[in-house]
ZALUMVEX-45677 format. One record per residue (C-alpha): chain; residue in one letter; x, y, z. Coordinates in nm, 3 decimals, padded with zeros to 5 digits, always signed. Each point is the difference from the previous one (the first is absolute). Layout:
BEGIN
REC  chain  resn     east    north       up
REC      A     A        X        Y        Z
...
This chain:
BEGIN
REC  chain  resn     east    north       up
REC      A     M  -00.198  -00.718  -03.137
REC      A     K  -00.196  +00.067  +00.317
REC      A     R  -00.043  +00.335  +00.166
REC      A     K  +00.105  +00.013  +00.358
REC      A     N  -00.324  +00.155  +00.201
REC      A     K  +00.140  +00.029  +00.336
REC      A     L  +00.202  +00.293  +00.116
REC      A     T  +00.139  +00.065  +00.336
REC      A     I  +00.096  +00.372  +00.094
REC      A     E  +00.059  +00.178  +00.327
REC      A     L  -00.282  +00.259  +00.079
REC      A     P  +00.131  +00.353  +00.157
REC      A     A  -00.137  +00.032  +00.372
REC      A     E  -00.211  +00.316  -00.122
REC      A     F  -00.202  -00.195  -00.199
REC      A     I  -00.072  -00.257  +00.250
REC      A     E  -00.036  +00.249  +00.271
REC      A     L  -00.247  +00.174  -00.265
REC      A     C  -00.195  -00.350  -00.056
REC      A     E  +00.012  -00.058  +00.378
REC      A     A  -00.131  +00.351  +00.082
REC      A     D  -00.322  -00.061  -00.239
REC      A     G  -00.064  -00.377  +00.147
REC      A     V  +00.093  -00.156  -00.349
REC      A     T  +00.277  -00.267  -00.115
REC      A     P  +00.276  +00.095  -00.231
REC      A     E  -00.105  -00.297  -00.185
REC      A     I  -00.358  +00.114  -00.054
REC      A     V  +00.129  +00.336  -00.118
REC      A     L  +00.236  -00.121  -00.238
REC      A     R  -00.252  -00.282  -00.143
REC      A     G  -00.281  +00.266  -00.037
REC      A     F  +00.241  +00.262  -00.178
REC      A     I  +00.137  -00.318  -00.199
REC      A     A  -00.358  -00.092  -00.115
REC      A     D  -00.103  +00.343  -00.101
REC      A     L  +00.292  +00.098  -00.221
REC      A     A  -00.050  -00.375  -00.151
REC      A     G  -00.361  +00.040  -00.052
REC      A     I  -00.024  -00.315  +00.192
REC      A     M  -00.396  -00.081  +00.095
REC      A     N  -00.095  -00.246  +00.255
REC      A     W  -00.378  -00.083  -00.082
REC      A     T  -00.209  -00.158  +00.240
REC      A     A  -00.109  -00.254  -00.228
REC      A     A  +00.366  -00.104  -00.075
REC      A     P  +00.209  +00.092  +00.293
REC      A     R  +00.415  +00.001  -00.056
REC      A     A  +00.169  -00.238  +00.231
REC      A     D  +00.288  +00.259  +00.040
REC      A     G  -00.179  +00.256  +00.153
REC      A     Y  +00.032  +00.292  -00.262
REC      A     S  -00.295  +00.224  -00.028
REC      A     S  -00.038  +00.354  -00.137
REC      A     N  -00.127  +00.269  +00.233
REC      A     G  -00.223  +00.131  -00.275
REC      A     S  -00.011  +00.219  -00.326
REC      A     D  +00.120  +00.288  +00.131
REC      A     E  +00.292  -00.159  +00.171
REC      A     R  +00.086  -00.167  -00.287
REC      A     D  -00.002  +00.352  -00.195
REC      A     M  +00.243  +00.132  +00.279
REC      A     A  +00.221  -00.269  +00.014
REC      A     Q  +00.065  +00.020  -00.403
REC      A     A  +00.046  +00.395  +00.024
REC      A     Y  +00.264  -00.049  +00.282
REC      A     Y  +00.195  -00.286  -00.208
REC      A     E  -00.005  +00.222  -00.290
REC      A     R  +00.049  +00.324  +00.165
REC      A     V  +00.319  -00.151  +00.136
REC      A     G  +00.088  -00.098  -00.365
REC      A     Y  +00.039  -00.357  +00.043
REC      A     P  -00.136  -00.091  -00.332
REC      A     Y  +00.267  +00.199  -00.143
REC      A     W  +00.306  -00.088  +00.160
REC      A     N  +00.127  -00.266  -00.234
REC      A     K  -00.128  +00.164  -00.327
């Protein structure tokens, strides 16, 4: 069975306003966080076509710490 990789959600106005105030698109913020959390690297020698790329090792560590702090890994155990 193939997984669906597309998700559509409504974004709250507060998130949109935060992004607009900082001059970034919500897509950039969400793609960056997802890439940091999943450890997605976009190497210059082999760039990813989907545009996902981690923002650095510290950002990966902080995204993972957030995910664990919320407790997501333990919700279904």
